[in-house]
C-alpha positions in Angstrom: -10.1 26.5 8.2 -9.7 23.7 10.7 -11.9 23.9 13.8 -10.0 24.0 17.1 -12.5 21.4 18.5 -11.5 18.9 15.9 -7.8 19.5 16.4 -8.1 19.3 20.2 -10.3 16.1 20.2 -7.8 14.4 17.9 -4.9 15.6 20.0 -6.5 14.1 23.1 -6.7 10.7 21.3 -3.0 10.7 20.2 -1.9 11.9 23.7 -3.8 9.0 25.3 -2.2 6.5 22.9 1.3 8.1 23.5 0.7 7.8 27.3 -0.3 4.2 27.1 2.6 3.3 24.7 5.1 4.8 27.2 3.6 3.2 30.3 5.1 0.3 32.2 1.8 -1.7 32.5 1.3 -1.6 28.8 4.9 -2.8 28.2 4.5 -5.6 30.7 1.3 -6.9 29.0 2.8 -7.1 25.6 6.3 -8.5 26.0 7.1 -12.3 25.9 9.0 -12.2 29.2 9.3 -9.8 32.1 13.0 -9.5 31.7 12.7 -8.1 28.2 12.7 -4.3 27.7 13.7 -3.9 31.3 17.2 -2.4 30.7 18.1 1.0 29.3 18.6 0.2 25.6 19.0 2.3 22.5 16.0 0.7 21.0 13.2 1.2 23.5 9.8 -0.5 23.6 8.0 2.7 22.3 10.5 3.2 19.5 10.2 -0.4 18.4 6.4 -0.2 18.3 6.5 3.2 16.5 8.8 1.8 13.8 6.2 -0.9 13.0 3.2 1.6 13.3 4.7 3.8 10.6 4.1 1.1 8.0 7.8 0.5 7.1 8.2 0.3 3.3 12.0 0.7 3.0 14.9 -0.9 4.7 14.7 -1.1 8.5 18.0 0.9 8.7 16.4 3.7 6.7 13.2 3.6 8.8 15.1 3.7 12.1 17.2 6.6 10.9 14.2 8.6 9.7 12.4 8.0 12.9 15.5 9.0 15.0 15.9 12.3 13.0 12.2 13.2 13.7 12.4 12.7 17.5 16.0 13.7 18.0 15.1 17.2 19.2 13.0 15.7 21.9 15.3 13.0 23.3 19.0 12.2 22.9 20.0 8.7 21.9 22.2 6.8 19.5 20.5 5.4 16.5 19.6 1.7 16.9 21.0 -0.9 14.5 19.1 -3.3 12.3 20.4 -6.2 14.4 19.0 -4.6 17.6 15.6 -4.2 15.9 15.5 -7.9 14.8 16.4 -9.0 18.3 13.9 -6.7 20.1 11.0 -7.5 17.9 11.3 -11.2 18.8 10.1 -10.2 22.3 7.1 -8.0 21.2 3.6 -9.5 21.2 1.2 -8.5 18.4 -1.4 -7.8 21.0 0.2 -4.4 21.6 -1.2 -3.2 18.3 -4.6 -4.8 18.9 -5.0 -3.0 22.3 -4.0 0.3 20.7 -6.5 -0.1 17.8 -9.2 -1.0 20.4 -8.4 2.3 22.2 -8.7 4.3 19.0 -12.1 2.7 18.2 -13.5 3.3 21.7 -12.6 7.0 21.3 -14.4 7.2 18.0 -17.6 5.5 19.1 -18.1 7.2 22.4 -20.9 9.8 22.8 -18.5 12.7 22.6 -17.6 11.9 19.0 -20.9 10.6 17.7 -21.6 13.9 15.9 -18.7 13.2 13.6 -19.9 9.8 12.5 -22.2 8.8 9.6 -25.0 6.3 10.2 -27.7 4.7 8.0 -31.1 5.1 9.5 -29.5 5.5 12.9 -27.7 2.2 12.5 -23.9 1.6 12.2 -23.3 0.0 8.9 -20.7 -2.8 9.1 -19.6 -5.3 6.5 -17.6 -8.5 7.0 -15.4 -10.0 4.3 -12.2 -12.0 3.9 -9.2 -12.0 1.7 -5.7 -13.5 1.4 -2.2 -12.1 1.7 1.1 -13.4 0.6 3.6 -14.3 3.3 7.4 -14.4 3.4 9.0 -17.8 2.8 10.2 -19.4 6.0 9.8 -22.6 8.0 8.2 -20.6 10.8 5.6 -19.2 8.5 4.8 -22.6 6.9 4.4 -24.2 10.3 2.3 -21.5 11.9 0.0 -21.1 8.9 -0.2 -24.7 7.9 1.2 -24.3 4.4 1.5 -27.7 2.7 4.3 -28.9 0.4 5.4 -26.6 -2.4 2.4 -24.4 -2.2 3.1 -20.6 -1.9 2.7 -19.3 1.7 -0.6 -17.5 2.0 -2.8 -16.5 5.0 -6.5 -15.8 5.4 -7.4 -12.4 6.7 -10.9 -11.3 7.8 -12.1 -7.9 8.8 -15.3 -6.2 10.0 -15.4 -2.7 8.7 -17.6 0.4 9.4 -18.1 1.2 5.7 -19.5 4.7 6.2 -16.7 5.9 8.5 -13.9 3.7 7.2 -13.1 2.3 10.6 -11.9 -1.3 11.1 -14.1 -2.7 13.9 -12.3 -6.1 14.2 -9.6 -8.0 12.4 -8.2 -11.5 12.3 -5.5 -13.5 10.5 -5.1 -17.3 10.3 -4.2 -20.3 8.0 -5.6 -20.3 4.5 -7.5 -23.4 5.4 -9.7 -21.5 7.9 -13.1 -20.6 6.4 -14.3 -17.0 6.1 -17.5 -17.8 8.0 -15.6 -19.4 10.9 -13.4 -16.3 11.2 -16.4 -14.1 11.0 -17.9 -15.5 14.2 -15.6 -13.5 16.4 -16.4 -10.4 14.4 -20.2 -10.9 15.0 -19.6 -11.4 18.7 -17.9 -7.9 18.7 -21.1 -6.3 17.4 -24.2 -5.2 19.3 -27.8 -4.0 18.8 -27.7 -0.9 16.7 -25.4 -2.5 14.1 -26.5 -3.5 10.5 -24.4 -6.2 9.0 -23.8 -6.5 5.3 -22.3 -9.7 3.8 -22.0 -11.3 0.4 -23.0 -14.7 -0.9 -20.0 -16.4 0.7 -21.6 -16.1 4.1 -25.1 -17.5 3.2 -25.9 -20.0 5.9 -28.8 -20.5 8.3 -26.5 -20.8 11.3 -24.7 -17.5 10.4 -27.9 -15.6 10.0 -29.2 -17.1 13.3 -26.1 -16.0 15.1 -26.7 -12.4 13.9 -30.3 -12.6 15.1 -29.3 -14.0 18.5 -26.8 -11.1 18.9 -29.5 -8.6 18.1 -27.8 -7.5 14.9 -29.8 -6.3 11.8 -28.8 -8.1 8.7 -28.7 -7.6 4.9 -27.1 -10.5 3.0 -26.9 -11.5 -0.7 -27.6 -15.2 -1.3 -27.4 -17.4 -4.3 -30.7 -17.9 -6.1 -30.5 -21.6 -5.4 -29.3 -21.3 -1.7 -32.2 -23.3 -0.2 -35.7 -24.4 -1.0 -37.3 -21.2 0.5 -35.0 -19.0 -1.6 -35.6 -21.1 -4.8 -39.4 -20.8 -4.3 -39.1 -17.0 -3.9 -36.9 -16.7 -7.0 -39.5 -18.7 -9.0 -42.4 -16.6 -7.7 -41.2 -13.4 -9.4 -42.3 -11.4 -6.3 -40.3 -8.3 -5.5 -40.5 -8.8 -1.7 -41.7 -11.6 0.5 -41.2 -13.0 4.0 -39.6 -16.5 3.9 -38.6 -19.0 6.6 -35.1 -20.6 6.6 -35.2 -24.0 8.2 -32.2 -25.3 10.2 -29.8 -27.7 8.6 -27.6 -30.4 10.0 -24.6 -28.0 9.7 -26.6 -25.4 11.6 -26.9 -27.8 14.6 -23.2 -28.5 14.6 -22.2 -24.8 14.4 -24.6 -23.7 17.0 -23.3 -26.5 19.3 -19.8 -25.2 18.7 -20.9 -21.7 19.6 -22.6 -22.9 22.8 -19.3 -24.4 23.9 -17.4 -21.2 22.9 -19.7 -18.7 24.5 -21.1 -20.9 27.3 -24.6 -19.6 26.4 -27.5 -21.9 25.7 -28.6 -21.3 22.0 -31.6 -22.8 20.3 -31.2 -23.9 16.7 -34.6 -22.7 15.3 -36.1 -21.6 12.0 -35.7 -17.9 11.2 -37.9 -15.5 9.2 -36.3 -13.0 6.9 -37.5 -10.6 4.2 -36.4 -11.7 0.7 -35.8 -8.9 -1.9 -35.4 -9.3 -5.6 -33.2 -6.7 -7.4 -32.6 -6.7 -11.2 -29.1 -5.4 -11.9 -28.3 -3.4 -15.0 -26.6 -6.5 -16.5 -30.0 -8.3 -16.3 -28.8 -10.6 -13.5 -31.2 -11.1 -10.6 -29.8 -10.4 -7.1 -31.5 -11.9 -4.1 -31.1 -10.2 -0.7 -32.2 -11.6 2.7 -32.7 -9.0 5.4 -34.1 -8.6 8.9 -35.2 -5.1 8.1 -39.0 -5.0 8.1 -39.7 -1.3 7.8 -42.6 -0.9 5.3 -41.2 2.3 3.9 -38.0 0.7 2.6 -38.2 0.3 -1.2 -36.3 -2.0 -3.6 -34.1 1.0 -4.5 -33.3 1.5 -0.8 -32.2 -2.1 -0.5 -30.2 -1.9 -3.7 -28.3 1.2 -2.5 -27.9 -0.3 1.0 -26.2 -3.4 -0.3 -24.0 -1.4 -2.7 -22.4 0.2 0.4 -20.9 -3.2 1.2 -18.2 -2.3 -1.3 -16.5 -0.3 1.4 -15.0 -3.4 2.9 -13.4 -4.3 -0.4 -11.7 -0.9 -0.6 -10.1 -1.2 2.8 -8.3 -4.3 1.6 -7.1 -2.3 -1.5 -5.9 0.5 0.9 -4.0 -2.0 3.1 -2.4 -4.0 0.2 -1.5 -1.1 -2.1 -0.7 2.2 -0.3 0.0 0.6 3.0 1.9 -2.4 1.4 0.6 -4.9 3.9 2.4 -7.7 2.1 5.8 -5.9 2.1 7.0 -7.6 5.3 10.2 -6.6 7.1 10.5 -10.0 8.9 10.3 -13.6 7.9 8.9 -15.2 11.1 5.3 -15.9 11.9 5.6 -13.5 14.8 6.7 -10.7 12.5 3.8 -11.4 10.1 1.3 -11.0 13.0 3.1 -7.9 14.3 3.0 -6.2 10.9 -0.6 -7.3 10.1 -2.0 -5.8 13.3 0.3 -2.8 13.1 -1.2 -2.1 9.7 -4.7 -2.5 11.0 -3.9 -0.1 13.9 -2.4 2.5 11.4 -5.5 2.3 9.2 -7.9 2.5 12.1 -6.2 5.4 13.8 -5.6 7.2 10.5 -9.2 6.9 9.6 -10.4 8.0 13.0 -8.2 11.1 13.0 -9.2 11.9 9.4 -12.9 12.1 10.2 -12.8 15.9 10.4 -11.1 16.0 7.0 -14.3 14.6 5.4 -16.2 17.8 6.4 -13.3 19.9 5.1 -13.4 18.2 1.7 -17.2 18.5 1.5 -17.0 22.2 2.3 -14.1 22.9 -0.1 -15.7 20.9 -3.0 -19.3 22.0 -2.5 -19.2 24.1 -5.7 -18.2 21.2 -7.9 -20.6 19.0 -9.9 -19.6 15.8 -8.3 -19.3 15.0 -4.6 -15.8 14.2 -3.3 -14.3 12.2 -0.6 -10.9 12.0 1.1 -8.1 10.1 -0.6 -7.0 7.5 2.0 -3.5 7.4 0.4 -3.1 11.0 1.5 -4.3 10.0 5.0 -1.7 7.2 5.3 1.0 9.5 4.0 0.2 12.2 6.5 -0.1 9.6 9.3 3.3 8.3 8.6 4.8 11.8 8.6 3.2 12.9 11.9 3.1 9.8 14.1 6.4 10.3 15.8 5.7 13.9 16.6 2.4 12.8 18.3 4.0 9.9 20.2 6.9 12.0 21.5 4.9 15.2 22.1 6.8 17.3 19.5 4.4 20.2 18.8 1.4 17.9 18.7 -1.2 20.5 17.9 0.8 21.8 15.0 1.3 18.3 13.8 -2.4 17.6 14.0 -3.3 20.7 12.0 -0.7 19.6 9.4 -2.2 16.1 9.3 -5.7 17.3 8.7 -4.6 19.6 6.0 -2.6 16.9 4.2 -5.5 14.4 4.7 -7.9 16.8 3.0 -5.6 17.3 0.0 -6.2 15.6 -3.4 -9.7 14.4 -2.7 -11.2 11.9 -5.2 -14.6 12.3 -6.9 -17.4 9.8 -6.2 -19.1 8.5 -9.4 -22.2 6.5 -8.4 -23.0 3.6 -10.7 -19.6 3.4 -12.4 -18.5 -0.1 -13.2 -16.1 -1.8 -15.5 -16.1 -5.4 -17.0 -14.0 -7.8 -15.0 -10.6 -8.5 -16.5 -8.4 -11.6 -16.0 -6.4 -11.3 -12.8 -2.8 -10.3 -13.2 -0.6 -11.1 -10.2 1.1 -7.9 -8.9 4.9 -7.9 -8.6 6.1 -9.6 -5.5 7.9 -7.4 -3.0 11.6 -8.1 -2.8 12.7 -8.9 0.7 16.4 -8.2 0.0 15.9 -5.0 -1.9 13.6 -2.6 -0.1 12.4 0.7 -1.5 14.0 4.0 -0.6 10.8 5.8 0.6 
């Protein structure tokens, strides 16, 4: 049974997004020139955005036909052509999807919806991590993303992820030469007191930890055992927990100076004190965590479980690259890459936000089973793709929302704590064909 309150709250969110998408001010903010999308065309601004929001995985002609058939009972228009789509998208700014994703996040994190969210010790648990994606081959892409010579075109992506609620808090894309720590700066500036940040060894740096402290953010980070003198001394001491002091480095001064110029706020490059925690893994490897959490009742097992939750940021990349087919681009320009990247982020963000009630449905329907279960995000994306047009064009939206929640709760997957497998050599997945798209 699906509660009416859930269905109505979700319907209010999609109605607000639909209203914004069809508004003139929104269109004016996200077109490259005021003259574009000003005439009565077959391919309207909302229809163009909706096509990209639905995570197109087949040919554009098929996607446009499928979308047209869904909304045909609501509005009467001729089916747009692939050529019209290619011309229209050249005038669409990727910021349209960024603003819509921000709107979905604001709805999730306001007081009205806080009872549907999961927290860790009253803190929002966020993790930052980066990855790479393959890009289509074109001169525009090579120029925009600084791809040298005969190297394959790749981009660096970085995301800040609410790992307990599966919400993408912030996302960025840039050249492969951009470092993950540098991309993470903007993510940290989006956070606030009440957030607990989880990061792996790639982010171990005094200036990075200092920035989190200056922003009032709690921190739990894994660091190499030889990260600095203070960490090496702790690792050699064989203590389980101890407070250590990280001294500033020359790089810290440079980075903090850059941040002062960026934020126009005076920042002091000072030593910072963090709690060091030693955790022995099942493999026998020693894991060193540095954290700002000083509560005396937190045990080593608590910190071990806390850091294990960071894996949620890894799974969001798996969801984006496999079910959502983030690398299966429909355009070859740098603009098309940014459009589809942020459209995928929007789809995953809104899909996860709308699927929050499905989590309770799954918990209730699987309470009698030995293992605990969670929603299958592939089912969420499939349901999102099916119902999006009905929400945006107000075609029985309440019925569409009920259908979405039912589909999102179908085929839940079991949670098996502690399960791990030995790492195998990486095998490159098959590259998507640009000329021969799928039929689904």
